[in-house]
C-alpha positions in Angstrom: 98.8 46.7 134.2 96.2 47.4 131.5 94.4 44.5 130.3 94.7 43.8 126.5 91.6 43.1 124.4 91.7 40.0 122.2 91.4 41.1 118.5 88.6 38.3 118.2 86.6 40.1 120.9 85.5 43.0 118.7 85.6 41.8 115.2 84.2 39.2 113.0 86.9 37.0 111.5 84.8 36.6 108.2 85.5 40.3 107.7 89.1 40.0 107.8 89.3 38.8 104.2 88.0 40.7 101.1 86.5 37.7 99.2 85.8 40.1 96.3 89.0 41.9 96.2 92.4 41.0 94.5 94.4 38.1 96.1 97.0 39.4 98.4 99.5 36.6 97.8 99.8 33.4 96.2 100.5 30.6 98.5 100.3 27.8 96.2 104.0 27.7 95.3 104.8 27.3 99.1 102.2 24.5 99.4 103.5 22.8 96.2 107.1 22.9 97.6 106.0 21.4 100.9 104.0 18.5 99.1 107.0 17.9 96.8 109.2 17.6 99.9 107.1 14.7 101.4 108.1 11.1 101.3 106.3 9.0 98.9 104.4 7.4 101.8 103.3 10.7 103.2 102.2 12.0 99.8 100.1 8.8 99.5 98.6 9.3 103.1 97.8 12.9 102.2 96.0 12.0 98.7 94.1 9.2 100.5 93.0 11.6 103.3 92.0 14.3 100.7 90.0 11.9 98.6 88.2 10.3 101.6 87.1 13.8 102.9 86.1 15.0 99.3 84.0 11.7 99.1 82.0 12.9 102.1 80.9 16.2 100.5 77.2 16.0 99.8 74.3 18.3 99.0 73.2 20.5 96.1 76.5 22.2 95.4 78.6 19.0 95.8 79.8 19.2 92.2 80.9 22.9 92.4 82.5 22.2 95.7 84.4 19.2 94.4 85.6 21.2 91.3 86.7 24.1 93.4 88.7 21.6 95.7 90.3 20.1 92.5 91.5 23.4 91.4 93.1 24.2 94.6 95.0 20.7 94.4 96.0 21.4 90.7 97.4 24.8 91.6 99.2 23.3 94.5 100.9 20.6 92.3 99.9 19.0 89.0 100.6 15.4 90.2 98.7 16.0 93.4 95.7 17.3 91.5 95.8 14.4 89.1 96.1 11.9 91.9 92.9 13.3 93.6 91.1 13.6 90.4 91.9 10.0 89.7 91.2 8.7 93.2 87.6 10.3 92.8 87.2 8.7 89.3 86.9 12.0 87.6 87.3 12.1 84.0 89.1 15.4 83.5 88.2 15.5 79.7 84.5 15.4 80.4 85.1 18.0 83.2 86.8 20.3 80.8 84.4 19.9 78.1 81.6 20.9 80.4 83.2 23.9 81.9 81.7 27.3 81.0 83.5 29.2 78.2 84.0 32.8 78.6 
């Protein structure tokens, strides 16, 4: 029996995804549907966990990192994004006002 090599043995996992290419799929609807199927208690637990983890972000890129995370949560579900932003005491009007304009 010939031994099979692991795909991880000869490749770099970071190279599996083209970070500069077009997205291959949109997983946000699936995540949003899953979130909306949760019980209210489970949603609350998830939101509190997200908020507590985001509050631990530190360093010079903190603001950008938090904003990127918020974008992911808003894309998943508008209420989820709002709950996370409110839990972080982020004023969305101020945030939008300070966003770069194209």
